[in-house]
C-alpha positions as CSV (number, residue, x, y, z in Angstrom):
1,M,-12.8,-6.7,12.4
2,P,-14.5,-5.6,15.6
3,M,-13.8,-2.1,17.0
4,R,-12.3,-3.7,20.1
5,E,-9.3,-4.8,18.1
6,H,-8.4,-1.3,17.0
7,E,-6.3,-0.9,20.1
8,A,-4.0,-3.7,19.0
9,I,-3.7,-2.1,15.5
10,I,-3.0,1.3,16.9
11,N,-0.3,-0.2,19.2
12,K,1.3,-1.6,16.1
13,V,1.1,1.7,14.3
14,F,2.7,3.4,17.3
15,R,5.5,0.8,17.4
16,I,6.2,1.4,13.7
17,L,6.3,5.1,14.2
18,C,8.7,4.7,17.1
19,S,10.9,2.5,15.0
20,Y,11.6,5.6,12.9
21,K,12.0,8.0,15.9
22,P,10.9,7.6,19.6
23,Q,7.5,9.1,20.3
24,P,5.8,10.1,23.6
25,E,3.2,7.7,25.0
26,A,0.6,10.5,24.7
27,L,0.7,10.1,20.9
28,R,-0.6,6.6,21.2
29,D,-3.6,7.8,23.2
30,H,-4.1,10.6,20.6
31,L,-4.1,8.0,17.8
32,T,-7.0,6.2,19.3
33,Q,-9.1,9.3,18.9
34,V,-8.1,10.2,15.3
35,L,-7.6,6.9,13.5
36,D,-10.7,5.2,11.9
37,G,-10.8,1.6,10.7
38,R,-12.8,-0.1,7.9
39,F,-12.9,-3.5,6.3
40,Y,-13.2,-3.8,2.5
41,P,-14.4,-7.3,1.6
42,D,-14.2,-6.5,-2.1
43,R,-12.0,-4.5,-4.4
44,K,-12.7,-0.8,-4.1
45,I,-11.3,2.4,-5.6
46,L,-10.3,4.6,-2.7
47,F,-9.1,7.7,-4.6
48,E,-9.7,8.2,-8.3
49,R,-7.1,9.8,-10.6
50,G,-7.7,13.6,-10.5
51,S,-9.2,13.5,-7.0
52,I,-7.5,14.7,-3.8
53,V,-6.2,11.9,-1.5
54,K,-7.9,12.7,1.8
55,D,-6.3,10.2,4.1
56,V,-3.0,8.7,5.2
57,L,-3.6,4.9,5.3
58,F,-2.2,2.1,7.4
59,V,-2.7,-1.3,5.9
60,S,-3.6,-3.5,8.8
61,D,-4.3,-6.4,6.6
62,G,-4.5,-6.9,2.8
63,Y,-3.2,-4.7,0.1
64,V,-3.5,-1.3,-1.5
65,A,-2.4,-0.9,-5.1
66,C,-1.4,2.3,-6.9
67,Y,-2.3,2.6,-10.6
68,G,-0.6,4.9,-13.1
69,F,-1.8,5.8,-16.6
70,S,0.1,6.1,-19.9
71,D,-0.6,8.9,-22.4
72,A,-2.8,6.4,-24.2
73,G,-4.8,5.8,-21.0
74,D,-3.4,2.3,-20.3
75,R,-3.4,1.3,-16.6
76,Q,-0.3,0.0,-14.9
77,V,0.2,-1.2,-11.3
78,L,3.1,0.9,-10.0
79,S,3.1,-0.3,-6.4
80,I,1.5,-2.7,-4.0
81,A,1.4,-1.8,-0.3
82,A,1.2,-4.8,1.9
83,K,0.3,-5.4,5.6
84,N,1.9,-3.1,8.1
85,T,2.6,-0.4,5.5
86,I,1.8,3.3,5.8
87,V,0.5,4.8,2.5
88,S,0.8,8.5,1.7
89,G,2.0,10.7,-1.1
90,K,2.2,14.1,-2.8
91,S,-1.6,14.5,-3.3
92,F,-2.3,14.1,0.4
93,T,0.6,16.3,1.5
94,T,-0.2,19.1,-0.9
95,Q,-3.9,18.5,-1.1
96,T,-3.8,18.7,-4.9
97,P,-5.3,16.3,-7.4
98,S,-3.7,12.9,-7.6
99,T,-1.9,11.7,-10.8
100,F,-2.7,8.1,-9.6
101,E,-5.5,5.9,-8.7
102,W,-5.5,4.1,-5.3
103,V,-7.3,0.8,-4.9
104,C,-7.7,-1.6,-2.0
105,L,-7.9,-5.3,-2.9
106,P,-10.4,-7.8,-1.5
107,G,-10.1,-8.6,2.2
108,T,-8.2,-5.4,3.2
109,Y,-8.5,-3.7,6.5
110,L,-7.4,-0.1,6.6
111,M,-6.9,2.5,9.4
112,A,-7.0,6.1,8.2
113,I,-6.3,9.6,9.4
114,G,-7.6,12.7,7.5
115,Y,-5.6,15.7,6.5
116,E,-7.0,18.1,9.1
117,A,-6.5,15.5,11.9
118,L,-2.9,15.0,10.9
119,Q,-2.2,18.7,10.8
120,D,-3.7,19.0,14.3
121,T,-1.5,16.0,15.4
122,H,1.6,17.9,14.1
123,A,0.6,20.9,16.1
124,R,0.0,18.9,19.3
125,F,3.1,16.8,19.1
126,P,6.3,18.5,18.0
127,G,8.5,16.3,15.9
128,T,5.6,14.4,14.2
129,E,5.8,16.6,11.1
130,E,9.4,15.6,10.7
131,L,8.4,12.0,11.4
132,S,5.8,12.2,8.6
133,R,8.5,13.3,6.1
134,I,10.7,10.4,7.2
135,V,7.9,7.9,6.7
136,I,7.2,9.3,3.2
137,A,10.8,9.3,2.2
138,E,11.3,5.7,3.4
139,A,8.2,4.6,1.5
140,A,9.5,6.2,-1.7
141,E,12.9,4.5,-1.3
142,R,11.2,1.1,-0.7
143,E,9.2,1.5,-3.9
144,L,12.3,2.3,-5.9
145,L,14.0,-0.8,-4.5
146,E,11.0,-2.9,-5.4
147,R,11.0,-1.6,-9.0
148,L,14.8,-2.3,-9.2
149,S,14.2,-5.9,-8.2
150,L,12.0,-6.4,-11.3
151,Y,14.9,-6.0,-13.7
152,K,15.7,-9.7,-13.7
153,D,14.7,-12.6,-15.9
154,A,11.0,-13.2,-16.2
155,E,11.0,-16.6,-14.3
156,M,12.8,-15.1,-11.3
157,V,10.5,-12.1,-11.2
158,V,7.3,-14.1,-11.4
159,K,8.6,-16.6,-8.8
160,N,9.6,-13.9,-6.4
161,F,6.3,-12.1,-6.8
162,Y,4.2,-15.1,-5.9
163,N,6.5,-16.0,-3.0
164,S,6.0,-12.5,-1.7
165,F,2.3,-12.3,-2.5
166,K,1.0,-15.8,-1.8
167,E,-2.7,-14.6,-1.8
168,F,-2.3,-13.7,-5.5
169,K,-1.7,-17.4,-6.5
170,I,-5.4,-18.0,-7.1
171,P,-5.9,-16.3,-10.6
172,G,-8.3,-13.3,-10.4
173,R,-8.8,-13.5,-6.7
174,M,-6.7,-10.5,-5.7
175,M,-5.8,-8.9,-9.1
176,L,-6.2,-9.7,-12.8
177,D,-3.3,-11.2,-14.7
178,V,-3.1,-8.0,-16.9
179,D,-2.5,-5.9,-13.8
180,I,0.1,-8.3,-12.3
181,A,1.9,-8.4,-15.6
182,S,1.9,-4.6,-15.8
183,Y,3.5,-4.5,-12.2
184,L,6.1,-7.0,-13.2
185,L,6.9,-5.2,-16.4
186,I,6.3,-8.3,-18.6
187,G,3.6,-9.3,-21.0
188,E,0.4,-11.0,-19.8
189,S,1.2,-14.1,-22.0
190,T,4.7,-14.2,-20.5
191,L,3.2,-14.2,-17.0
192,R,0.9,-17.1,-17.8
193,N,3.5,-19.1,-19.5
194,V,6.1,-18.7,-16.7
195,R,3.5,-19.4,-14.1
196,G,2.4,-22.6,-15.9
197,K,6.0,-23.7,-16.1
198,L,6.6,-23.1,-12.4
199,I,3.5,-25.2,-11.6
200,K,4.4,-28.0,-14.0
201,D,7.9,-28.1,-12.5
202,G,6.6,-28.3,-9.0
203,R,8.2,-25.0,-8.0
204,W,4.9,-23.2,-7.3
């Protein structure tokens, strides 16, 4: 995405922030100075487990997935942040090592602001620190509601997932079946069987 389109993205970020709490127009101008954008054509680990998350991310297009790990070291997709989502968490806020791994999926465009730049923004614009807490709290609640929605029968869970994430319908394009199954809290074979049934029945 060309740099000239960053203004449109920043305008969208500003509107989202104002939807939580009205902000001064000067904040919009400030964001043009501190937000950086990057396109990721391929899957890329943004922050490894045990590293410190250095940026708050805005998903302008595509997806960012958060992976957790069991005691045995098995990976599980815990959340998938879609377009127009702000991604942050404890590691960034406290600048301590992350328990999780953050990955952007193919075709993702991200805007990012670093820790020091955000602290400077808080100092320049009173009220933005509270705004940050509101955004983080809303994201945490959204993730809990998403997890709650998975406690349904497998067919409904799989159908709802692919209705919400249409780009994932091509196997392996965005995410491997084993990762999708871990997110949906079902077995990989169950995912494939249910998906095959939906396709066969013309409900795909």
